[in-house]
C-alpha positions as CSV (number, residue, x, y, z in Angstrom):
1,X,-11.5,49.5,-4.4
2,X,-9.4,48.9,-7.3
3,X,-7.2,51.9,-5.6
4,X,-7.1,49.9,-2.6
5,X,-5.9,46.7,-4.8
6,X,-3.3,49.0,-6.4
7,X,-1.8,50.2,-2.9
8,X,-1.2,46.5,-1.9
9,X,0.4,45.5,-5.1
10,X,2.8,48.5,-4.4
11,X,3.3,48.0,-0.9
12,X,4.2,44.4,-1.9
13,X,6.3,45.7,-4.8
14,X,8.5,48.1,-2.2
15,X,8.8,45.2,0.6
16,X,10.2,42.8,-2.4
17,X,12.6,45.7,-3.3
18,X,13.7,46.1,0.0
19,X,15.2,42.5,0.4
20,X,18.8,41.8,-0.4
21,X,20.3,39.0,-2.4
22,X,20.9,36.6,0.5
23,X,17.2,36.6,1.3
24,X,16.2,35.8,-2.2
25,X,18.7,32.7,-2.1
26,X,17.7,31.6,1.3
27,X,14.4,31.7,-0.1
28,X,15.6,29.6,-3.4
29,X,17.0,27.3,-1.6
30,X,14.1,26.5,0.9
31,X,11.9,26.5,-2.2
32,X,13.5,23.7,-3.7
33,X,13.9,21.8,-0.3
34,X,10.4,21.7,0.2
35,X,9.5,21.0,-3.3
36,X,12.2,18.0,-3.4
37,X,10.5,16.4,0.6
38,X,6.7,17.4,-1.5
39,X,8.0,15.1,-4.6
40,X,9.3,12.1,-2.7
41,X,6.4,11.8,-0.2
42,X,4.0,11.9,-3.6
43,X,6.7,9.0,-4.9
44,X,6.6,7.0,-1.6
45,X,2.6,7.3,-2.1
46,X,2.3,6.4,-5.4
47,X,4.6,3.2,-5.0
48,X,2.6,2.2,-1.9
49,X,-0.6,2.4,-3.8
50,X,0.4,0.7,-6.7
51,X,1.6,-2.2,-5.2
52,X,-1.3,-4.5,-4.0
53,X,0.3,-7.6,-2.7
54,X,3.3,-7.7,-0.4
55,X,5.6,-11.1,-1.4
56,X,7.9,-12.9,0.8
57,X,10.7,-15.3,0.2
58,X,10.0,-18.2,2.4
59,X,12.6,-20.6,0.4
60,X,15.1,-20.3,2.8
61,X,13.4,-19.6,6.0
62,X,12.1,-21.6,8.6
63,X,8.5,-22.6,7.7
64,X,7.1,-23.1,11.5
65,X,8.1,-19.6,12.8
66,X,7.0,-17.9,9.4
67,X,3.8,-19.6,10.1
68,X,3.8,-18.5,13.8
69,X,4.3,-14.5,12.9
70,X,1.5,-15.1,10.4
71,X,-1.0,-16.6,12.5
72,X,-0.4,-13.5,14.8
73,X,-0.3,-11.0,12.3
74,X,-3.2,-12.1,10.5
75,X,-5.3,-14.2,13.3
76,X,-9.1,-13.9,11.7
77,X,-9.0,-18.1,10.6
78,X,-12.2,-17.9,9.3
79,X,-13.4,-15.5,6.0
80,X,-17.0,-15.0,3.6
81,X,-15.8,-13.9,0.1
82,X,-18.7,-13.7,-2.8
83,X,-20.9,-16.4,-0.5
84,X,-17.8,-18.9,0.0
85,X,-16.5,-19.9,3.5
86,X,-12.7,-20.1,3.7
87,X,-11.2,-21.5,6.5
88,X,-7.5,-21.7,7.9
89,X,-5.4,-24.5,6.3
90,X,-7.7,-24.6,3.1
91,X,-5.8,-24.6,-0.3
92,X,-7.4,-21.7,-2.2
93,X,-6.6,-19.7,-5.3
94,X,-7.1,-15.8,-5.9
95,X,-7.2,-13.8,-9.0
96,X,-6.5,-10.2,-8.6
97,X,-7.5,-7.4,-10.1
98,X,-4.3,-6.9,-12.3
99,X,-5.4,-11.0,-13.4
100,X,-2.1,-12.0,-10.8
101,X,-3.3,-15.8,-9.7
102,X,-2.0,-16.9,-6.4
103,X,-2.6,-20.5,-5.1
104,X,-1.6,-21.6,-2.0
105,X,-2.9,-22.4,1.7
106,X,-5.0,-19.7,2.9
107,X,-3.6,-18.8,6.5
108,X,-5.9,-15.8,7.7
109,X,-7.3,-12.6,7.8
110,X,-6.8,-9.5,9.8
111,X,-8.5,-6.6,10.9
112,X,-7.4,-4.3,8.1
113,X,-9.0,-6.5,5.3
114,X,-6.1,-8.1,4.4
115,X,-5.7,-12.1,3.9
116,X,-2.3,-14.2,4.0
117,X,-1.5,-17.1,2.0
118,X,1.4,-19.2,1.9
119,X,2.6,-20.5,-1.6
120,X,5.4,-22.8,-2.1
121,X,7.5,-20.1,-2.5
122,X,6.4,-17.1,-0.9
123,X,4.1,-15.8,1.7
124,X,1.6,-13.3,-0.3
125,X,-0.6,-10.9,1.8
126,X,-3.3,-9.1,0.0
127,X,-5.9,-6.7,0.2
128,X,-9.4,-8.1,0.1
129,X,-11.3,-5.6,-1.7
130,X,-8.4,-5.9,-4.8
131,X,-9.5,-9.8,-5.2
132,X,-11.3,-10.3,-7.8
133,X,-12.1,-14.4,-7.4
134,X,-11.2,-16.7,-4.7
135,X,-12.1,-20.4,-4.8
136,X,-11.0,-23.3,-2.9
137,X,-8.7,-25.9,-4.7
138,X,-9.8,-28.5,-2.2
139,X,-13.5,-28.5,-3.6
140,X,-12.1,-28.6,-7.3
141,X,-9.8,-31.5,-7.0
142,X,-13.0,-33.5,-5.0
143,X,-15.8,-32.8,-7.6
């Protein structure tokens, strides 16, 4: 068995020795490009995973058209979070795992468990599983 292993190694060394410099150059360039592509994909993936919320400026946008698009992207108007029910149009305050706090109007939820909140300056889309607390600001004001 050990001799069979050595024969395989010898055969591999003989084949590598028979390659010319051009073949080594092509292999090195190909390895470089494959490594570059893999690193870029890993970097993009990391950026996407690090970012929990999607934020869009609405200062200069037409609020009505933005709300129509949000209503199409987040069609579910009612959701339950920690036993409390939230409906479209309610003023809510959410706290994320990163301890960021957003307060605004609840627009809706989609099938991918992402909610949309309209604040004074931004539209926030955030994954529900990364929200630690969600309360209705309307309930706090009436108490």
